[in-house]
Structures are given as structure tokens and as C-alpha cells.
N, C-alpha and C positions, 0 to 999 in steps of 0.2 A: 461563125466560122462554117463555110460552106465545103463540103469535100468534091475533089475534081476526080474527073476519069473520062472514060470513052464508052462508047456506046458498041453492044455486041449487037448487030444488025439482024442476027438471026432470031433472038428472043427479045431484042428492045430493052433488054435490061443494061442500064447503066453501071459499068465495072468501076468502083470507086474504092479507094483506100479511105475510109471513113473513121479508122480506129483513133487518129489523133482528136477529132471531134467527139468520138463517143467517151474518149478519155477525160474530156473536160467536164462531162456531165458525172462521169463516175467520180471525179474528184471532187465537184460541188456537192454531190449528194453522200459522201464519204461512205461508198459501196464498196464490198467485195464480191465477189463469184460465189455463188449458192455453194454450200458445203455439199459433198457427196451423200451425206445421212438425210439431207433436206431435199435432193432433187424428187421431183414428181410431185412436190405440195405446191399448193396455191400461194400465191403471193401473200396472202393476208395470213398464212400460217408462218410465213418466214421471219426469223428476227430481223430488226431493224438493222440496215447498214446492208444490205444483200442486194445482189442483181442477178439475173439469169435470163434466158431465152425461152419464148414461148410462141405457140401458133397462134393464140388468140389474145387481144388487148384487153383483157379483164383481169382482175386480181384474183380472181376464182381459178384461173387456168393454171394448170401445172407448169413450174419452170423447171430448166435444166441448165447446166454448166457449159454444155457444148452449142455453141452457135451453128444453126443450119442454114441453108438457104430457105426463105421464105419465113423465118423466125424473127419476131419482134424481140426487141430489148426491153426487160422491164424493169424498173428499180424501186426499192422500199427503202428509201433514204433514212440515215441516221435518226432522222426527225419521226420517221414513221409515215411520211409522206408517200403515196405512190406516184410514179411516173412511167411514161410509155415513150420510147423513141422509134420514130419513124419517117418516112419522107411524103412530102407533099409538093404540091406545084407551086410556081412564084406567087399565084395569085391567091391560093390558100395560105401561103406565107404570110403575104400582106396583111390577109384578113386576120390572121393570128397575131401578127404583129401589132394589130389596132385593137386587140382584144374585142374583136366583132364575132357575134354569135353567126356561125356560119356551118354548112354541110361541107364534109370533107371526105375523101378518099385517103387514107394512111396507108403507104405502103410498107413492108417490112425492110425491104431493099430499094434502093435508087430503080426508077423505071421509067421509061418514056420521059413524060415531061415534069414527073415528080422527081425532082433530084435536091430538094432542101429539107434537109436533116433538121428535124424538131423534136423536142422534148417537152411533152405535154402531162399536165398533172391528171391522174385518172379521175380525179373529181370534177373535170372540166369535160370530159367526152364520155358521149352517150352513145351505145351503138344504136344504128338506124335501121338495120335489117342484118342478119347472116351474111357471112362472107359466102359469095355464090359461086366461087372457084374461079372467079374471072381471072384472066392472067395477070400475074404480077401478084396476086392474092391479097388485093386492098381491104382493109377493114372500113366499111361506111360509117363515118362517125358524125355526130352533131357535136359542135364545140361551144360551150357555153361557159366562159369563164367567169 
């Protein structure tokens, strides 16, 4: 399911209504929004069946109930598996679809050519570098399924 949208030429951010696509992953993982009492804790401290939003694509980063611009959506499925949602380019999406090991830039929001929403297991992605504050706030990752 690929979200559709328009481009904001000023910032090159693609404005999309991606909630239907995100809901597919939420239902698949049997997750509900993080409870107020658990906000600010890392994903690994959360009970199974929780999702929230964070600035960093790691299980240790704090998660919150409110989605903000440039926040990743992160899930701890009912099974305990951990996932991150983000946007990649069509070429990166093709590599992910083939389960090929690849370096990618995962964006928290659709940005420029990165318009394919993906859900990746956190066990399959490894940080390549710190987020350097690049426009769109991508996370440079190595995908190794």
C-alpha cells in the first residue's frame, strides 16, 4: 500500500495521508498507542502490543503518544517483535522487497524521492552513523534481513 500525496515545493516534503497504511501495520502487529504512564520509556521497557513515536529508530529511544514532524513510528508487537515505520526510495524499496542487504536512508516522513512507506524489523536494521541533521532527518541504516 503506497500513500499518495502532494509535494510542498518549499521544503520538498511530500504531504501524504498515510494513516490507512499505518493502520494496516498496527492491526498486523496488534498494537495500541503507548499509555500515558509509559511515555518517555524506551520500546524495550514497553509492554507487548504497544506503539508510539520517537526521534530515533532504536529500541532504547523514548516513545511518546503524540506524533510530531520528523518522528518515527515504532512498534512492539503483541509477539514482542520490534518494528519501525519509515520512508525509502523506490530503489531502496526494491532491495528491501528482494531481502537484499543494502544501505538506506530511512525517513520518518515522506521526503523528496523517499515516498515508499515500509515497516522493518528492528533486528534487521543497524545504524550506520548518527543522524547528521540532514534535511528530512533520515536515519542512515544498514538493512540485513
